[in-house]
N, C-alpha and C positions, 0 to 999 in steps of 0.2 A: 504493499499500500504506499502510495506517495504521500508527500507533505501536503497539508491543508492550511489554508489561511482564510480567515474571514475578511469580508470586505472592510470591516472597521479596522482590522489589523493592517490591511493594505494601505488604508488612508493614514494610519498612524506611522507606518514605515515611510511612506511618501513625505509626510510632514517632518519626520526626523531627518531624512536626506535633505530636504529643502532647508531646514534650519542649519545643518552642517555646511551646506554649500554657501549659504549667506554668511555664516560665521567666517569661513575661509576667505570670502571676498572682502568682508569687512577688515579682517586682519591685514590682508594684502593691501587694501586701500589705505589703511591707517599707517602702514609702514612705508609704502612706496608712492602713494598718491597724495594729491592735495586734499584739503579738508572738505571741499565740496563733493569729492568722490565718496567720502564716508557717509555724508548726508544722503546722497543719491542712492547708494546701495542699501542703506538702512531703510530709506522711504520706499523704494521698490521692493525690497525683501519683505517688509511688513505687509505691504499692499498684496504682494503675491501670495504670501502665506494665508492672509485673510481670505482671499479669493479661493485658494485651494481648499481650505477647510469648509468654507460655506458651499462651495460646489459639491464637495464630498457629501456633506450633510443633506443638501437639497436633493441630489441625485439619489441618495439612499432612501429618503422618504418618498420620492417619486416613483421609484422602481420596486420598492419592497412593501410588504405588509398589505393590510386591507384598508378599506375606507376610501375617502375622496383623495383623489391625487391632483386634481386641477389646481388647488391652491399652490402646490409646490412648483408646478410648471410656470404659474404666474410669477411666483417669487424668483424662480430661476431667470426669467426675462428681466425682472426688476434688478436682480443682482448684476446682470450684465450692464445695464444702464447706469447703475451706481458706479460700477467699475470704470466705465468710460469717462464718467464725470469726474471721478477722483483722480484718474490719470491726467486728464486735462488740467484740473485745478493744481495738481502737484507740479506739472511741467510749467504751468503759467506763473504760479505764485511762490514756489519754494526756491530758495537760493542753493541749487544744487547742480551737478553735472548731469545732463540728460542721459548721456551714454551709460553712466554708472547706475542711474535710475532703471534703465532698460536691463542692465545686467542683473540687478537685484530682482526686478519683476520676472525676469526669464528664469531664475533659479527654480521656481516652482515647476515650470515646464520640463526642465532637465531632470528634476527630481521624479516626476511622473514617469518619464522614459526610463530612468534608472531603475526604479521600483518595478516597473513592468518588465524590464530586462531581466532582473533578478528572478521574478516570478516565472518567466519563460525558460531561463537557463536551468533553474533549479527544478523545473517541472512541478511547480506548486499549483495545487488546485484551489481556486478561489471558491469559497462557500459563502452563504448569506448568514 
């Protein structure tokens, strides 16, 4: 019998990888980059992590269990609109490097791919 992992455990693994990637990027920016890089990576990383966790929670509610699902679908669309608004506001009003912001924001995408790669290579079965 192969390894099993719940969807919640997968989300926690992905969040842990995201936090580790952001921490490495923050340390590198603090040592090698100007101060506005630290602010950009921290802001992008925080926004990316919040997006990742809210996406995982909403999708879990939308796809699992019984009861009405439409409110979670509506919230998923609203989450996207809020994310776009927050990205715009951060780029427009925060004194940071935009490239560093994108690096921090993108860490969650790299974390998803990394965690999915781990699941695929280890032949882990995802369960509910």
